[in-house]
KOLTORBA-75686 format. One record per residue: residue in three letters; x, z, y of N, C-alpha, C, CB in turn. Coordinates in steps of 0.05 Angstrom, whole numbers, plus 5000, padded with zeros to 4 digits. Glycine has a CB too. Example, Ala and Ser with C-alpha at 12.3 -4.5 7.8 and 13.67 -1.06 7.14 Angstrom:
Ala526451564886524651564910526451564934522651814911Ser525751424955527351434979525851575001528251144988
REM end
This chain:
Met719615686799720115396786720815516753723315186803Gln719615396732721015586700722915296700718115686659Ile725115326680726715096670726515186644729615036681Pro725815046628725915126599729115166581724314876584Ala728415406570731615446557732615196542731715696535Thr731615036540733414806526734014566547731614666498Ala731914636564733114396592737214456589731414566641Arg737014256601740314316615740914136650743214136586Val741914356662740814246691745114286696737314536718His745114136717748714166724748214316739750913946736Pro751114406754750314646773750214536797752114896775Ser750614276795751914146825748813886832756513926818Ala747313966818744213746820742614026825742713486783Val741513956848738613916856735014006846738913686854Val735114156848731014146837730314326860729614336797Glu728714206867727414386886724114406878728014256917Pro724914756879721514926876719514736873720315106905Gly717814726852715214576851715414396828714714416877Ala718014286826719414066797718314196778723114056789Val716713986759715814076738718613986710712613926736Ile719014206690722013986673721514126647726414026686Gly720413816636720313886608721614026595720513746597Glu722114076573723614136543725813986535721814096519Asp727613996537729913906528731813646551728713786498Val730213566565731113566596734313576604729713836611Arg734913356606738213466624738313166648742413456592Ile739213336664739413296695743413346699736913586715Gly744213196710747513106707748313216734748312736703Pro751013156736751113136757751213106791751213146751Phe750013186808748713086836746312966828750412866852Cys745013016816742712936812740913106846741813056776Cys738912986857736813126871734013096860736713026898Val732513226847729513236842728313446861728913316812Gly725913236860723813296879721813566884722313116873Pro721113606897718613836888716213796876717713956908Glu715413566879713113436857712913196842710813406868Val715213286829716613126812716113206782719413136820Val715113056766714313176734716013046714711013106725Leu719013136705719413056685719313106648721013046695Gly718612936637717512966615719512996589715812766614Ala718613156567720713206552723513006551719513236528Gly726213056547726512986531728312736560724012976507Val727912796577728212596602731012636613725912666628Glu733012466614736412466624736212356640738812356612Leu737712506661738312396690741612306697737412636711Arg742212186688746312216680746612276700748711966670Ser746812136722748312266749747712176771751012246751His748012316799747512186825745112026821749911996836Val742512186808739111966804738112146826736611976766Val736712006836734512106861732712156857733611976880Val729912216848727112196834726812406855726512246798Thr725012326875723612456900719612386892725112226937Gly718412426915715312346918713812446894714812016920Arg711812386890710912426878710312246848709812486892Thr712612396826713612196818712912356782717212116833Arg711412166761712212316738713712096722709712466723Ile715512216709717012076681716312116654719712136678Gly715411926644714911956618717112156607714911676605Ala716712186574719112266544721212136546718212176512Gln722912206538725812096527726611886545725611976495Thr725211916569727411616593729011716599726611466625Val731111406598733611556612733911446632736211576601Val735811526662736411416680739411496686734511446698Phe740611236688743311216705744111236723744311086707Pro746411266740747011356761746511146776749211466762Phe745411336808745111216837742311086833747710976846Ala741110976808736911106813737211196832734811376793Cys733810966838733211176873729711186858733710896922Leu728811346850726011356844723811466858725811446824Gly721311366865719411516881720111516908719111786873Glu721311406920722711416949719711196965726911226949Ile719111286987716811147002716510836998717211187032Pro714310697004714810387003715810297030712110216995Gln717309997016717709807038716109697049719109647036Asp715009787072711609727068711709897102709309937032Leu712309617126711209807150707509827148712309617185Lys706509887142703409937138703310197122701809697121Phe705210267116705110607105705610767126707410707081Ala704310997122702911107136703511427125700210987135Gly705211457109705211837096703811817080704212117113Glu701911647074699311697050701011917030698111347027Arg699312067011699812106986699711896973698512256976Thr702311856958702011656938703211656917702311446945Glu702911546894704711646862706111396856702511746829Leu707511526839710511256821709311406800715311266827Ile708111246769708011296748709611206732706211266742Ile711911296715714511116693712611296678718911156691Gly713111136646712711156616714711216615711910956598Ala714511286573716111366562718511266554715111436550Arg720611346545722211056526722610886542720710886502Asn723310816573724810706600727510786587724110876635Arg728710506603730910556610732110476633732110516595Ile732710486644732910496675736810546683730510816688Arg737310286685739810326692740910366722741010136680Glu743310326735744510376743743310236780746710336725His743110366798742010226825739510126828743510016832Val737610156806733910196800732910276816732710356781Thr731610166835730010256858726910156847731010106889Met725810446843721610466849720810636858719310486825Asn718710486882718010606902714310606892719210436930Thr713510846913710210956906709810766912708411186919Gly706210826918704810606920703710596946702810596900Thr701310496953699910586983696610486980701710397015Ser696910686998693510696998691910496997692310797017Gly692010267016691609997013691309816984693709917026Gly693809966959694309826935694009986919696409716932Gly692410066921690910346900692210636891690310226871Gly694510606908695610926913697511036900693711116907Val698010686869699910856848702010586843697911006814Thr704110636844705110456824705510516785707910396838Arg706110426770705010436749707210266742702110376744Val708610426709710110326684710210356660711910356686Gly710910186654708510246619711910306610705709846594Asp711110316580714010436563715310316540713410706550Asp717810396538719110246528720609996540717810216512Gly721110016564722309726582725309836586720409646618Leu725709506599729609536595729409476621732109296572Phe730409696655730509556680733709566678728809706708Met735109376682738409276689738509336720739108896681Ala741709296717742509376738741509236770745209366733Gly740909476788739009416817736909246813740509266842Ala735009286794732609096786730909266809731409096748His728109146822727409326846724409336842728309196877Val722809576838720509576836718509636855720309666820Ala716709496866716509606898713009696896717409306930His712409756910709609856914706509726900709509846943Asp706009906887703509836872703309666860701709806883Ala705409636847706709456816705709526800709509476805Gln704709346775703309466756704909346730700009406758Val705709476718708809306696708009456665713409466710Gly708109306651707109356629709909486609705509076619Asp708009436580710709456561711709386560711209456544Arg714909536548716009316538718009046552713909226528Val717509146573718608936599720908966603717508966626Ile722808686595725208726613725108596638727508646599Met727208766659727408636683730508606685725908796707Val731308396684734308326683735908406709734707996678Asn739008426715740208646732739608326763744808806719Asn738508536784737808446815735708366813739308246831Ser733008306793731108226796730008356801730408116786Ala726608346820725608386851722708326842727008156878Leu721208536839717508556836717508616870715608896808Ala714908426885713808436914712408666902711908176931Gly711408796923708108906931705508836907707008706964His704409016902702108876890702508806858701708596905Cys704308646851705308446826703408616802709508436818Val703008536779701608556758702808426742699208496760Leu705108526721706608446694706308536667708808486696Gly705508346653704108446627706208476609701808256615Asp705508556582706908756570708408456554704909036549Glu711508606552713108366531714308236558710508106507Val713208166589714407916603718308036605712307846642Ile719907746601721707806617722807616640723407886603Leu723907776657723907706685728107686689721608026706Gly728107406687731307406691732507406711732507236684Gly735307586717737307626733736107376763740707546712Leu736907566785736407556807734007326820738807536816Ser732807336801729707226814728307416828727407116792Gly725607276832723607546848721907416855724507736875Val719507676848717907526842715607546872716907596811His713807276878712207376909710107616906710207096922Gln709407776930707407946922704507836917707408126941Trp703907986894701007976886700507856854699507776909Val702607726856702907536835701907696810705907416833Arg701407546790700907776753701907436741695707956737Ile703307616722705207526697704507626685707707536693Gly703507436653702407386635702907576611702707156632Arg702607646594703607766570706107676558701707736551Gly708107576555710007446546710807316550710107416534Ala710907216580712307056592715007076601711307006608Ile717006846604718406896614720206716634719006996600Ile721806816656722706776687724406726676722806966712Gly725906466685729206386683730506576707729906006690Ala732606586705734706626717734406466751737006506696Val734706616773735106536789733706436803736206466786Thr730306536793727706376801725106566814726606226773Met724006366847723006536851719806456850724306636872Val718806656843716206566832714606716847715706606801Thr712306446853710306426876707206386871711206196893Ala706806436852703306396845703806496809701605936850Asp701506566797700906666777702606546756698206636773Val702906636731705006536704702806586680708306766698Met701706376677699106446641701406636626698006026610Pro699506736606701006956587704106666565697207166555His705106756548707606576540708306316548707606546517Ala708506376576709506246592712806236590708506346615Leu714005956594716005866604716505846630716305686596Val718005936653718005856678721605826697715806076691Gln722105676703724305746710724905546727726005796692Gly727605436746727905326768728005466803725905176763Pro728805466815729505556840728005606854730705446852Arg724905376850722405456852720805426835721405376868Gly720305666821718905696797717305436790717005946800Ser717705356774715905076761715805156729718004706766Leu711805196719711705206689712805056670709705186681Asp715705006654716004716639715704896609719604496645Gly714105056603712505116577712305316570713105016556Leu712905366544712205646527714605756514709905606503Asn714305996520716706236504717406136473714906616500Leu717605926476717705816436719706076430719905396423Val722506136437723806356434722706606422724606396457Gly721306596438719507096446716706986419716307236511Leu716306756428714506806397715506746376712006676392Lys717506666369718306696339719306856336719506546326Arg720306936366722507156352719907496346726207266387Lys717707466360715407556345714007566321714207506351Gly715107376315713607336285710607086283712207706276Val710307066307708706876305708806566285708606846330Pro705806616275705706446239705906156266701206486206Arg708105906251708805746268705505476260712705666263Glu703405576251700405376259699705556288696905416228Glu699805786288699505886306700305766335700306076298Ile703305606331704905636354704505336360708105766349Ala704405246339702704946340700004896353702104846313Ala698404996345695405146368696405116392694305536366Leu699005326404698305396426699805186448698905686429Arg701704956418703004666443700504446447706404436425Ala699204506431696704316433695704436460694104326405Gly693904646461693304826485694004786506693805046483Phe697904766519698604796527698004506542700104916517Glu699004256525698703936524695703886540698703786487Thr693404036526690604006536689704086568689004176518Leu691704326578692304336598693204276614692604406599Arg695504106606696903936630695103716641699703796620Gly694603626613692703296620690303226619693303096606Gly688003426617686603376608685503336635685903526588Asp681503306625680203226645678503406664678903056636Gly678403446689677303696707680203826723675703966684Ala678303966732681204136744682004336729681004296772Phe684204466741685604656713685104886709688304696711Gln682304986721680705196709679005086693679205366727Asp677904826700674804656672677104636647673004166684Arg679104536655680104636628681104776619680904566618Ala681805016620682405256614679005366606684205396640Arg677105356622674605386611673405296581673305276628Asp674704966583673904766550675004896541674604446540Leu677705086537679305166515677905406510682305186520Leu678605576527676605846518673905766510676106076543Glu671805576507669705596486670205466458667105486497Arg672505286464672305176438674305286409673004886444Thr676905446431679005476414679105746393681205456432Gln679505716368679806086346681806156353680006116310Ser684206026374686506216369686206446390689506066373Glu686906696387687206866407689106886426687207036398Leu691106716413694106776449692106466460700306666440Leu691806216456689806156476688106236497688806106469Arg686306376475682806476489685806656510679206766459Glu686906886503689307036519689506846547692607036499Ile690806576536691506416562689506396586692106126555Ala687006316562684306156581683806296600681406106569Gln683006576583682906776606683706856629683206896602Phe686106836633688007036641687806766659690807196623Ile687406526661687506326684683806336702688405956665Leu683306396679680306446689679106666712678906536663Asp682306906701681307146720681807106747682507416714Arg680307376766680707216792684207256798678507346821Ser685507046816687907016820688107116856688706696809Asp690707196860690307156897691806986900691207396920Arg694506876883695706696896695706426879698406796903Gly693406406865692806136856695206146823693805846888His695405916812696805926795699105726797695305916775Leu700705726770704305556758701605416736708305866736Thr701805126746700104936737702604716716698304776768Pro702604756690703704546677704504216691701704536655Ser707204136699708403916700707003606688710803996689
REM end
């Protein structure tokens, strides 16, 4: 094992032979890095961090004390198969965060995108697929096989049931249980999560034009109370709208779902 001259490893840290350490990596006190770990350029492990398994961490990601990345899945079906955890670049992974590797039955890879913020105590389970610029607030949890689109915000102490998909730009309120798919740009809240509208604050922060937001509101009302079943309304919306955001929502609803969808009440 070769450690670049620009990397800094604290004397109390354990870096096992076989680990790949990038330029300018910082490994702090009492960290443990396993033999199949790859740390990209500029990764920083603050202290007491465990990175194990077949885990890759992208450039400039910072991992705070007592996080555990790449341990085996919390799944009784796991039989020791060689699976992976792939974490993108420039993430901030705070204290006590856990992210597990995948399972052979779920594709074998847990994947986290770029520029995310994973606050203290958040959990990403086996085979989850997490997009870019995602925020998981303190003690929120993803079960196995979940899919989070880009720019999703998952509120504190909330939980997402296995196999659930949450579309791009959706926001989940604190202390919410999500048991069905959430369409893009939606707002979900309540102890047993219900679809309460659109993530208007998030849309405005992204600079979405007022006329586009108005079109989204009108489309949401169509999904809420139009003719036919929910999927029929989505299909009709997809055929007649010119709004790219509405087309994204409609297509998400029409895509394959393992858990069904939260629908407007």
